[in-house]
N, CA and C of each residue as an Amber inpcrd file, in Angstrom:
protein
   393
  58.6840000 -84.7530000 -57.5020000  58.7630000 -85.5770000 -56.3090000
  57.9690000 -84.9540000 -55.1650000  57.2990000 -83.8520000 -55.3930000
  56.5890000 -83.1590000 -54.3190000  55.4740000 -84.0090000 -53.7030000
  54.9730000 -85.0130000 -54.4160000  53.9450000 -85.8630000 -53.8290000
  54.5420000 -87.0870000 -53.1400000  55.8590000 -87.1320000 -53.0270000
  56.5550000 -88.2250000 -52.3450000  57.5850000 -87.6310000 -51.3940000
  57.1480000 -87.2910000 -50.1940000  58.0710000 -86.6730000 -49.2470000
  58.2450000 -87.4790000 -47.9570000  57.5300000 -88.5640000 -47.7910000
  57.7040000 -89.3920000 -46.6000000  59.0490000 -90.1040000 -46.6430000
  59.5980000 -90.3720000 -45.4890000  60.9310000 -90.9660000 -45.3770000
  61.0390000 -92.3160000 -46.0710000  59.9530000 -93.0490000 -46.1820000
  59.9850000 -94.3830000 -46.7690000  60.4100000 -94.3920000 -48.2280000
  60.3410000 -93.2530000 -48.9020000  60.7360000 -93.1950000 -50.3100000
  62.2540000 -93.1340000 -50.4790000  63.0110000 -92.8620000 -49.4210000
  64.4200000 -92.5180000 -49.5760000  65.3710000 -93.6410000 -49.2100000
  66.4670000 -93.7450000 -49.9850000  67.5770000 -94.6210000 -49.6270000
  68.2420000 -94.0870000 -48.3670000  69.0160000 -94.9300000 -47.7150000
  69.8500000 -94.4540000 -46.6170000  70.9850000 -93.6380000 -47.1980000
  71.3530000 -92.6120000 -46.4830000  72.4840000 -91.8040000 -46.9050000
  72.1590000 -90.3300000 -46.9270000  73.1520000 -89.5350000 -47.3400000
  72.9990000 -88.0830000 -47.2610000  72.0200000 -87.5270000 -48.2910000
  71.1900000 -86.5890000 -47.8240000  70.2460000 -85.8820000 -48.6830000
  70.6870000 -84.4350000 -48.9020000  71.3070000 -83.8380000 -47.8840000
  71.8000000 -82.4620000 -47.9340000  73.1860000 -82.4690000 -47.2950000
  74.1320000 -81.7160000 -47.8850000  75.4980000 -81.6910000 -47.3660000
  76.0880000 -80.2960000 -47.5190000  76.7730000 -79.8280000 -46.4660000
  77.4750000 -78.5470000 -46.5080000  78.7860000 -78.6860000 -45.7440000
  79.8170000 -77.9860000 -46.2220000  81.1000000 -77.9380000 -45.5210000
  81.2720000 -76.5680000 -44.8990000  81.6930000 -76.5430000 -43.6240000
  81.9770000 -75.2930000 -42.9110000  82.7500000 -75.6320000 -41.6470000
  83.4910000 -74.6800000 -41.1460000  84.2310000 -74.8440000 -39.8880000
  85.1920000 -76.0360000 -39.9390000  85.6220000 -76.4320000 -41.1370000
  86.4870000 -77.5940000 -41.2790000  85.7620000 -78.9150000 -41.0730000
  84.4380000 -78.8820000 -41.0760000  83.6020000 -80.0640000 -40.8440000
  82.6580000 -80.2610000 -42.0240000  82.0690000 -81.4480000 -42.1010000
  81.0120000 -81.7190000 -43.0700000  79.7240000 -81.9410000 -42.2860000
  78.6750000 -81.2200000 -42.6850000  77.3580000 -81.3030000 -42.0650000
  76.4180000 -81.9470000 -43.0750000  75.7740000 -83.0530000 -42.6720000
  74.8750000 -83.7510000 -43.5980000  73.6000000 -84.1780000 -42.8880000
  72.5020000 -84.1430000 -43.6210000  71.2500000 -84.7390000 -43.1530000
  71.0880000 -86.0450000 -43.9160000  70.9790000 -87.1400000 -43.1550000
  70.8970000 -88.4900000 -43.7160000  69.5110000 -89.0870000 -43.4970000
  69.0700000 -89.8690000 -44.4710000  67.9030000 -90.7400000 -44.2970000
  68.4290000 -92.0470000 -43.7010000  67.7880000 -92.5260000 -42.6600000
  68.2170000 -93.7380000 -41.9590000  67.0240000 -94.6300000 -41.6440000
  67.3070000 -95.8410000 -41.1890000  66.2770000 -96.7270000 -40.6810000
  65.9090000 -97.8510000 -41.6220000  64.8620000 -98.5460000 -41.2440000
  64.3860000 -99.6720000 -42.0310000  62.9190000 -99.4700000 -42.4010000
  62.4920000-100.1950000 -43.3850000  61.0900000-100.1800000 -43.8140000
  60.7420000-101.6060000 -44.1930000  59.7500000-102.1730000 -43.5380000
  59.2960000-103.5060000 -43.9270000  57.7740000-103.5140000 -43.9430000
  57.2420000-104.1550000 -44.9550000  55.7940000-104.2170000 -45.0920000
  55.4040000-105.4610000 -45.8810000  54.2010000-105.9230000 -45.6280000
  53.6050000-107.0120000 -46.4000000  52.3390000-106.4620000 -47.0390000
  52.2500000-106.6400000 -48.3430000  51.0900000-106.1400000 -49.0790000
  49.8840000-107.0440000 -48.8180000  48.6870000-106.5810000 -49.1550000
  47.4880000-107.4060000 -48.9530000  47.5650000-108.7600000 -49.6580000
  48.3290000-108.8650000 -50.7600000  48.4330000-110.1580000 -51.4530000
  49.6120000-111.0020000 -50.9720000  50.2790000-110.5780000 -49.8720000
  51.3180000-111.3890000 -49.2500000  52.7340000-111.1140000 -49.7050000
  52.9590000-110.1860000 -50.6440000  54.3230000-109.8230000 -51.0400000
  54.9860000-109.0630000 -49.9010000  56.2940000-109.2880000 -49.7220000
  57.0110000-108.6920000 -48.5830000  58.1820000-107.8590000 -49.0680000
  58.3590000-106.6950000 -48.4540000  59.5500000-105.8630000 -48.6550000
  60.1350000-105.5790000 -47.2880000  61.4620000-105.7530000 -47.1750000
  62.1590000-105.3860000 -45.9450000  63.5390000-104.9090000 -46.3400000
  63.8950000-103.7230000 -45.8630000  65.2260000-103.2500000 -46.1740000
  65.5120000-101.8640000 -45.6660000  66.7680000-101.4900000 -45.8540000
  67.2320000-100.1480000 -45.5100000  67.1310000 -99.2390000 -46.7230000
  67.0780000 -99.8290000 -47.9030000  67.0500000 -99.0630000 -49.1370000
  65.6640000 -98.5000000 -49.3980000  65.5780000 -97.7030000 -50.4260000
  64.2980000 -97.1380000 -50.8370000  63.3440000 -98.2530000 -51.2570000
  62.1060000 -98.1050000 -50.8530000  61.0610000 -99.0430000 -51.2600000
  60.2840000 -98.4980000 -52.4480000  60.7640000 -97.4240000 -53.0580000
  60.0010000 -96.7250000 -54.0900000  59.5540000 -97.6470000 -55.2230000
  60.4680000 -98.3590000 -55.8620000  60.1010000 -99.2020000 -57.0100000
  59.1010000-100.2790000 -56.5810000  59.3400000-100.9040000 -55.4360000
  58.4700000-101.9620000 -54.9360000  57.0710000-101.4170000 -54.6800000
  56.9830000-100.2450000 -54.0530000  55.6860000 -99.6400000 -53.7580000
  54.9530000 -99.2370000 -55.0370000  55.6710000 -98.6100000 -55.9670000
  55.0550000 -98.1710000 -57.2180000  54.5090000 -99.3710000 -57.9910000
  55.2470000-100.5000000 -57.9970000  54.7690000-101.7160000 -58.6620000
  53.4380000-102.1870000 -58.0820000  53.1660000-101.8080000 -56.8470000
  51.9340000-102.2220000 -56.1860000  50.9050000-101.0880000 -56.1370000
  51.1160000-100.0430000 -56.9390000  50.1430000 -98.9660000 -57.0690000
  50.2390000 -97.8650000 -56.0400000  51.2790000 -97.8800000 -55.2190000
  51.4670000 -96.8400000 -54.2080000  52.3910000 -95.7830000 -54.8200000
  51.8250000 -94.6210000 -55.1590000  52.6020000 -93.6380000 -55.9070000
  52.6800000 -92.2660000 -55.2540000  52.0030000 -92.0830000 -54.1050000
  52.0650000 -90.7790000 -53.4450000  51.9720000 -90.9690000 -51.9290000
  52.1790000 -89.8840000 -51.1960000  52.1980000 -89.9670000 -49.7350000
  50.8350000 -90.3340000 -49.1370000  49.7510000 -89.9390000 -49.7740000
  48.4270000 -90.2890000 -49.2630000  48.2430000 -91.8090000 -49.2850000
  48.6170000 -92.4420000 -50.3950000  48.5370000 -93.9040000 -50.4920000
  49.5390000 -94.5520000 -49.5420000  50.7210000 -93.9570000 -49.4330000
  51.7420000 -94.5050000 -48.5380000  51.2880000 -94.4670000 -47.0850000
  50.5060000 -93.4680000 -46.7200000  49.9790000 -93.3740000 -45.3630000
  49.1370000 -94.5970000 -45.0140000  48.3670000 -95.0930000 -45.9730000
  47.5680000 -96.3120000 -45.7710000  48.5010000 -97.4830000 -45.4820000
  49.5830000 -97.5890000 -46.2530000  50.5670000 -98.6620000 -46.0600000
  51.2060000 -98.5430000 -44.6790000  51.6880000 -97.3400000 -44.3410000
  52.4120000 -97.1290000 -43.0840000  51.5390000 -97.3330000 -41.8540000
  50.2390000 -97.1050000 -42.0020000  49.3220000 -97.2810000 -40.8750000
  48.6730000 -98.6670000 -40.8460000  49.1990000 -99.5960000 -41.6740000
  48.7080000-100.9790000 -41.7140000  47.2010000-101.0500000 -41.9320000
  46.7260000-100.2610000 -42.8910000  45.3050000-100.2550000 -43.2350000
  45.0820000-101.0350000 -44.5320000  43.8410000-101.3710000 -44.8080000
  43.4340000-102.0120000 -46.0640000  44.2470000-103.2620000 -46.3980000
  44.6010000-104.0570000 -45.3780000  45.3000000-105.3180000 -45.6030000
  46.8180000-105.2380000 -45.5880000  47.3720000-104.0450000 -45.4460000
  48.8260000-103.8920000 -45.3440000  49.2700000-104.1800000 -43.9210000
  50.4650000-104.7530000 -43.7560000  51.0570000-105.0000000 -42.4360000
  52.4670000-104.4130000 -42.4560000  52.6430000-103.2830000 -41.7860000
  53.8780000-102.5200000 -41.9170000  54.5470000-102.2870000 -40.5760000
  55.8590000-102.4670000 -40.5820000  56.7170000-102.1530000 -39.4440000
  57.8220000-101.2730000 -40.0020000  57.9270000-100.0710000 -39.4920000
  58.9230000 -99.1830000 -40.0620000  59.6040000 -98.3480000 -38.9990000
  60.8000000 -97.9640000 -39.3220000  61.5390000 -97.0020000 -38.5150000
  62.4440000 -96.2370000 -39.4790000  61.8990000 -95.2020000 -40.0750000
  62.6580000 -94.3530000 -40.9970000  62.7150000 -92.9570000 -40.3920000
  63.8920000 -92.3390000 -40.4840000  64.0510000 -91.0140000 -39.9130000
  65.2090000 -90.2980000 -40.6030000  65.3790000 -89.0300000 -40.2300000
  66.4570000 -88.2040000 -40.7630000  67.3210000 -87.7300000 -39.6100000
  68.6500000 -87.8110000 -39.7910000  69.6190000 -87.3690000 -38.7920000
  70.4860000 -86.2750000 -39.3500000  70.8360000 -85.3110000 -38.5050000
  71.9080000 -84.3750000 -38.8170000  73.1810000 -85.0180000 -38.2820000
  74.1220000 -85.3080000 -39.1680000  75.3800000 -85.9320000 -38.7700000
  76.5140000 -84.9860000 -39.1510000  77.4150000 -84.7420000 -38.2030000
  78.5530000 -83.8560000 -38.4310000  79.8210000 -84.7030000 -38.4080000
  80.6220000 -84.5360000 -39.4660000  81.8480000 -85.3080000 -39.6260000
  83.0670000 -84.4080000 -39.4820000  84.1270000 -84.9640000 -38.9100000
  85.4020000 -84.2660000 -38.7580000  86.4850000 -85.0620000 -39.4910000
  87.5290000 -84.3810000 -39.9850000  88.6110000 -85.1420000 -40.6330000
  89.2060000 -86.1540000 -39.6570000  89.5440000 -87.3240000 -40.1680000
  90.1240000 -88.3700000 -39.3280000  91.4530000 -88.7960000 -39.9220000
  92.5240000 -88.4240000 -39.2050000  93.8760000 -88.6990000 -39.6900000
  93.9240000 -88.2780000 -41.1470000  94.5370000 -88.9580000 -41.9990000
  94.4750000 -88.6370000 -43.4290000  93.6760000 -89.7050000 -44.1580000
  92.7460000 -90.3190000 -43.4310000  92.0190000 -91.4690000 -43.9570000
  90.5970000 -91.1520000 -44.4000000  90.1070000 -89.9760000 -44.1220000
  88.7270000 -89.6590000 -44.4870000  88.0350000 -88.8970000 -43.3740000
  86.8000000 -89.2570000 -43.1100000  85.9670000 -88.5410000 -42.1550000
  85.4120000 -89.4780000 -41.0980000  85.2250000 -88.9360000 -39.8750000
  84.6750000 -89.6920000 -38.7550000  83.5090000 -88.8820000 -38.1760000
  82.4660000 -89.5710000 -37.7440000  81.3250000 -88.8810000 -37.1530000
  81.7580000 -88.1770000 -35.8760000  81.4650000 -86.8840000 -35.7930000
  81.7790000 -86.0850000 -34.6110000  80.5950000 -86.0700000 -33.6540000
  79.4230000 -85.7970000 -34.1980000  78.1960000 -85.8510000 -33.4020000
  76.9870000 -85.9650000 -34.3160000  75.8640000 -86.3120000 -33.6850000
  74.6090000 -86.5010000 -34.4190000  73.5090000 -85.7910000 -33.6410000
  72.6120000 -85.0970000 -34.3520000  71.5040000 -84.4050000 -33.7020000
  70.3440000 -85.3380000 -33.4170000  69.3020000 -84.7960000 -32.8040000
  68.0730000 -85.5570000 -32.5660000  67.4100000 -85.8350000 -33.9110000
  66.8040000 -86.9910000 -34.0820000  66.1970000 -87.3260000 -35.3810000
  64.9550000 -86.4990000 -35.6920000  64.6810000 -86.4010000 -36.9760000
  63.4530000 -85.7810000 -37.4780000  62.7730000 -86.8460000 -38.3390000
  61.4700000 -86.7660000 -38.4850000  60.7330000 -87.8080000 -39.1940000
  60.0270000 -87.3190000 -40.4480000  60.1670000 -86.0400000 -40.7550000
  59.5180000 -85.4710000 -41.9330000  60.5700000 -85.0190000 -42.9360000
  60.3520000 -85.3210000 -44.2030000  61.2470000 -84.8700000 -45.2650000
  60.9040000 -83.4250000 -45.6090000  61.8860000 -82.5320000 -45.4030000
  61.6910000 -81.1180000 -45.7010000  63.0610000 -80.5000000 -45.9630000
  63.4090000 -80.3460000 -47.2480000  64.7340000 -79.8290000 -47.5960000
  64.9940000 -78.4570000 -46.9970000  63.9890000 -77.6190000 -46.9500000
  64.1630000 -76.2770000 -46.3670000  64.5500000 -76.3750000 -44.8970000
  63.8520000 -77.2140000 -44.1360000  64.1870000 -77.3530000 -42.7150000
  65.5260000 -78.0730000 -42.5400000  65.8810000 -78.9930000 -43.4530000
  67.1900000 -79.6470000 -43.3630000  68.3120000 -78.6240000 -43.5330000
  68.1550000 -77.7280000 -44.5040000  69.1630000 -76.6870000 -44.7060000
  69.2420000 -75.7520000 -43.5050000  68.0920000 -75.3920000 -42.9230000
  68.0760000 -74.5450000 -41.7360000  68.7260000 -75.2660000 -40.5500000
  68.4750000 -76.5500000 -40.4330000  69.0450000 -77.3800000 -39.3730000
  70.5670000 -77.3580000 -39.4710000  71.0800000 -77.5640000 -40.6820000
  72.5250000 -77.5380000 -40.9010000  73.0790000 -76.1420000 -40.6200000
  72.4170000 -75.0970000 -41.1240000  72.8900000 -73.7260000 -40.9080000
  72.9730000 -73.3890000 -39.4190000  71.9850000 -73.8450000 -38.6550000
  72.0020000 -73.6110000 -37.2080000  73.1890000 -74.3280000 -36.5530000
  73.4430000 -75.5670000 -36.9310000  74.5740000 -76.3150000 -36.3770000
  75.8970000 -75.6450000 -36.7400000  76.0100000 -75.1640000 -37.9670000
  77.2220000 -74.4650000 -38.3980000  77.4370000 -73.2280000 -37.5380000
  76.3870000 -72.4570000 -37.3070000  76.4730000 -71.2410000 -36.4960000
  76.8710000 -71.5520000 -35.0540000  76.2420000 -72.5580000 -34.4660000
  76.5610000 -72.9480000 -33.0800000  78.0130000 -73.4040000 -32.9780000
  78.4490000 -74.2300000 -33.9210000  79.8290000 -74.7180000 -33.8960000
  80.8240000 -73.5800000 -34.0900000  80.5130000 -72.6350000 -34.9690000
  81.4120000 -71.4930000 -35.2000000  81.5670000 -70.6710000 -33.9220000
  80.4650000 -70.4340000 -33.2040000  80.5230000 -69.6930000 -31.9330000
  81.3480000 -70.4430000 -30.9110000  81.1670000 -71.7720000 -30.8370000
  81.9380000 -72.6080000 -29.9040000  83.4190000 -72.5390000 -30.2210000
  83.7560000 -72.6030000 -31.5090000  85.1550000 -72.5590000 -31.9150000
  85.7820000 -71.2130000 -31.5720000  85.0320000 -70.1240000 -31.7580000
  85.5430000 -68.7970000 -31.4150000  85.7420000 -68.6750000 -29.9180000
  84.8390000 -69.2420000 -29.1340000  84.9430000 -69.2060000 -27.6770000
  86.1900000 -69.9610000 -27.1930000  86.5480000 -71.0270000 -27.8920000
  87.6750000 -71.8710000 -27.4960000  89.0210000 -71.3780000 -28.0260000
  89.0210000 -70.3020000 -28.8010000  90.2960000 -69.7950000 -29.3450000
  91.0450000 -68.9870000 -28.3240000
């Protein structure tokens, strides 16, 4: 999958998840992707466009860049991004969003893990300060 790292390849939902400090830290793919191919076929959705794009010969990020920049007859409107979302236990019913970080637009598992680790560290310091 190393040649497919743009956000448009991903479904909505968690890509990386860690539990710490009694919380769940996750990086989620979010947003929408809509495009019309040069032959008039249309895709619009929150889900991954991978199968639809591959059927039309778009198989890597270089080709996807042409689609995303509305070049060569493509007409694309997109808003795909990654969020760090932190969840806290909610009653005995599950989890509730506690806070969300600023969005990122590049898929990078290493930076997602570092992002989560930093949030865990900051929250741990805050919790110790409040004890």
